[in-house]
C-alpha positions in Angstrom: -8.1 -6.5 -36.8 -10.9 -6.4 -34.3 -10.1 -5.6 -30.7 -12.1 -7.4 -28.1 -13.2 -5.4 -25.1 -11.2 -6.0 -22.0 -13.1 -8.1 -19.5 -14.2 -6.4 -16.3 -12.1 -8.1 -13.6 -13.0 -5.6 -10.8 -14.1 -7.6 -7.7 -16.5 -6.5 -5.1 -14.2 -5.4 -2.2 -16.9 -6.1 0.4 -17.1 -9.8 -0.6 -13.5 -10.3 -1.5 -12.4 -10.2 2.2 -12.0 -13.8 3.3 -14.3 -13.8 6.3 -17.1 -12.0 4.5 -16.8 -14.3 1.5 -17.0 -17.3 3.9 -20.1 -15.9 5.6 -21.9 -15.3 2.3 -21.1 -18.7 0.8 -22.1 -20.4 4.0 -25.4 -18.6 4.1 -26.0 -19.3 0.3 -25.3 -23.0 0.9 -27.3 -23.4 4.0 -30.6 -25.3 4.1 -31.9 -22.8 6.7 -33.1 -19.4 5.7 -31.9 -18.0 9.0 -28.6 -19.2 10.4 -27.8 -18.6 14.1 -24.9 -16.4 14.9 -23.3 -19.1 17.0 -23.5 -21.6 14.1 -21.7 -19.1 11.8 -19.1 -18.4 14.5 -18.4 -22.1 15.1 -18.5 -23.4 11.5 -16.4 -20.5 10.1 -14.0 -20.6 13.1 -14.3 -16.9 13.7 -14.3 -15.0 17.0 -17.6 -13.4 18.1 -16.0 -10.0 17.7 -14.6 -10.6 14.2 -17.9 -12.1 13.0 -19.8 -9.1 14.4 -17.6 -6.7 12.6 -17.9 -8.6 9.3 -21.7 -9.0 9.6 -22.0 -5.2 10.3 -20.1 -4.5 7.1 -22.3 -7.0 5.1 -25.5 -5.6 6.6 -24.5 -2.0 5.8 -24.0 -3.1 2.2 -27.4 -4.7 2.1 -26.0 -8.2 1.7 -27.4 -9.8 4.9 -30.2 -9.2 7.2 -29.7 -9.6 11.0 -32.5 -10.4 13.3 -32.0 -10.1 17.1 -34.7 -11.4 19.4 -35.1 -12.2 23.0 -36.5 -15.8 23.5 -37.3 -16.4 27.1 -34.3 -14.7 28.8 -31.8 -15.4 26.1 -30.9 -13.3 23.1 -31.0 -15.0 19.7 -29.3 -13.5 16.7 -29.9 -15.0 13.3 -28.5 -14.0 9.9 -30.0 -14.4 6.5 -28.8 -13.8 3.0 -30.6 -10.8 1.4 -31.6 -10.8 -2.2 -28.9 -8.1 -2.9 -26.3 -10.3 -1.2 -27.3 -13.4 -3.3 -27.0 -11.3 -6.5 -23.7 -9.8 -5.4 -22.3 -13.2 -4.6 -23.4 -14.6 -8.0 -21.7 -11.6 -9.7 -18.5 -12.2 -7.7 -18.4 -15.9 -8.6 -19.0 -15.1 -12.3 -16.1 -12.6 -12.3 -13.8 -15.1 -10.6 -14.8 -17.7 -13.2 -14.0 -15.1 -16.0 -10.6 -14.4 -14.5 -9.9 -18.1 -14.4 -11.0 -18.6 -18.0 -8.8 -15.7 -19.0 -5.8 -17.1 -17.2 -6.3 -20.5 -18.8 -6.5 -19.0 -22.3 -3.2 -17.2 -21.9 -0.2 -18.9 -23.4 2.2 -20.2 -20.7 5.3 -18.1 -20.5 8.5 -19.7 -19.3 
């Protein structure tokens, strides 16, 4: 009898939080390389404070890049998905798909 290795179902805790997952998936699906902070806030229905905290966590992990500029007299903050963030998101999705496949292959217990 050959034992199959147990699949690795550990999930990236940085990405697994709802707001951070929403930010990364929004950035990954955006047609713009740089997304304005205000667009993220409005589209994801987050407060400015909550979004700032989540972005700081993602930036510290190397998953996003934040650019702050002064244009005229207004500050403009944009966020872009870093290569490391794209890779981490792809790995997260692959693990979620593996979990779903594993659950579907399990016999239903009543």
